[in-house]
Steps between C-alpha positions, in 0.01 A plus 500: 500500500750412773654795688857442617696704755855631495708715733513878461879454500530204261257442214648168387387260774126425485274366776136396514267698727505224764882490498517881534252494792706230676830686458357839599817684398721417200847356571665819368302720742258613228121476509294269282306665217273346234653477152177656369192654661193331351180692426179426686301255288152549646269788414409778742136386480608155624725643773217723622297188589786320679569452869841591641603133487397466133685820410809371682501187286466694172796724589728247667462222243672728246812562709521174696463290189664178625233459770206287391147640519426270792818600689441872453130492588579293808756763616254784430208338683713420806630857511191713441252347741337586832823647639393816313221686677325625183357286223654708220851463656604850381203743522499850348383791716426840345606795716575861409537450125710180495443126525687340790591140421495340845773236498496435874215257559724196549620341821771756578313814379758614245531469121777241539227245578383524140817323380624330816177303539578321174882488500531200741267299276689601184829415669398156628344419158822618331709281733292193411521580127878521521555195724653708781585286804639775725292703743445852364630771735323830434745775585348844502567859607201717586433869545191400695230332293667228288626332818165434665326414170776252412499349851122457486521347153777250581418415865492119536520443123665158471846499341568869572663716764481881509746747651406870504741785579359843586652833620450490878408869529365552150147353502175603671410347840209312341724368219757376752236339725352322197838346417635410844176323599498280187431134571641208300788258567664601171497877564784718629502878541815706561538871571824657377683807627481678166257620234304315231762556228761332723263207565427463128870520408580238766237265355627551143858425612388170652319413175818569303734310736589179309679342799194560717278343230718187501478476881121538482472232232705259710261563788192446277400864447489757222414871510212669324355846540161643593609858428361671192827406325333156455306488173241290688424814704487736203269307265207477749525877554419566134159339557346770718562777247325295231219422744461867602475611135241230426295606806503866390376390158238263646370781723467743209770733633716473187435427134666210316873569451479827695835573661538534876781627724644280771664647813724272707687580825839356430812388687643184346326571163329159471140616526530770234707268280203260504283787370762565228485133401117520494530798264736298281247215495252740342326661799410859400710692754590860420732610781678287759531741792787402728453641851796523741528612860791713628740223389444636151769312310244395234359852459853628443565218253190574291584871510872482414573154356756451778441236768700598810463325836777710657275698732362505851262213579175642638273316746145606412140423591482284183774252596434245224631765259810590702729358234797642307577193284187428297585146389220457245606810310767278345231321299387834355859608432559177308185566299580863408858396414342298216528172698878547495631288790859630469388862513280429803776303676739795457247739656438264793877464550520879522217500757681236706841670484411872493143503630368654181456473123369718221286387207540631145266766352361228271415281803344798678272552199366146560366618839245743354203301635631553858447804721693521827450721803516478880304602808666637813403378846287812552328460160428133576333588832303786339373265228365253760329780695349672194363178348346398833343842562366519144370144457530304828731254319821414689817394319838385629824696471629320186172551316510864615842542335337379175197729540725797582709439189184461292391849614840636387459323165157661452632844593789463255322341205133607539420142393162487674322295231697174531341262749760403758561193715707547816657182638397494867776281633426460872218524748506815716484260799860401423624855568243619752718748689620685190151497346317616815763768578449636149125528561548660845818523716288443814500127421872469575422460871323167432655152508544301176188286542290788633584672171383192310158519667476876445588464132230236466250740659576816303549318170193280551698188400544173685839422657669247266553146631878543449499771768264319739729194480804686633337690787601236751734280293827389663836606354655186347802656323748723682828447310689818413838508322755722327493514118823300469359224723210417264663188342586353843142557617366314194734204556402480867127494419553228241710295745809515277 
């Protein structure tokens, strides 16, 4: 059965998966959603015997149905190869009563690699399928991790250029160093004087600027997105939840069809939305536990039914979650509105004009499988310290937000019987200062790379190649601009 895609703000215009991946964002500003969510069509017994690559094919073939088997397998095999430092791609580690799904074994040591390793291949394949002659310009805003993962994925990919905007003072030193040292003639990194929400809004405005699109076309370019608003980012993320469940079953941890909980640290809502889609494809998930940091706009939404971004923007030790406009939530809103594009468009208009919207009691009832909570900065640090002292296992700040919220969930619900997977979204080496300070404040006197070596020593884990590579790497990108200058910066880079 062929799955078609339409906008969350207009149900009438249909696109194939490859067309939706190429466009990134719908013309009306909406996000692409599948017209139906197909059920997994392989048994758990079969999945339990599959590699990550084989699992990826079984999941992705259902949602990217206009790709041929050869095209899809080619994309998968190019993506999930030796750039990952573990054979299983996404290993599970048991620590203190939960299973940590390590999603950071790719080339940039964050979960974004899981989707951004394959997106360039999907995009180039989609361009060929649709006879696209223009160069694809990937335009992306990052709160820290998407940027480097997208840059690494698209660097020197023929027929593409990539421009990444990031908040100049809103990412960790390691995250910034990873981006500004990125090689590749087609890569461009720009710091903005502003926060992630302003960067993301600036990118969306350029996508929606019809006059700009015409100028690009005349110059032989067209925009696409590597943010999680692109359906080509979201679909690959569903895979690792299916894979994790199959591994738990294969290892005798769970019985057939036994339900598990999934905890996801969440900013832009893409990663937990992928788990929601996995559940809708038939994966036995009980609770989707949405973990926020002190920018707790999602916690407040799940608690009250009101989404309100009119609040102070907090800079935290988990910067990839420092977000007040969770773009992917729109896909869930569309779904709980009964796939009513008009209703969703009205709510998004309210968000744009008033900074908030409120869902109906009936829509709120559709959110019963979600649990939302948040962890403060102090709670996040305490979680890192306690887990390390108890088990010797070291997690990053984002994963610690998830673990902290999971502890709150257990205290509230007493649900100790349900096996739980915590999405471990970044390597602790990406946030060494915050992680090491949490374990012991004495480490704050050390330099960034001294901390890396100390973390390796106390955690008994090798320093990832991604970190070794930037120790002495030269800064290649030093452009900084104001938010309103973003379009001019893009034109300059493209020689327009």
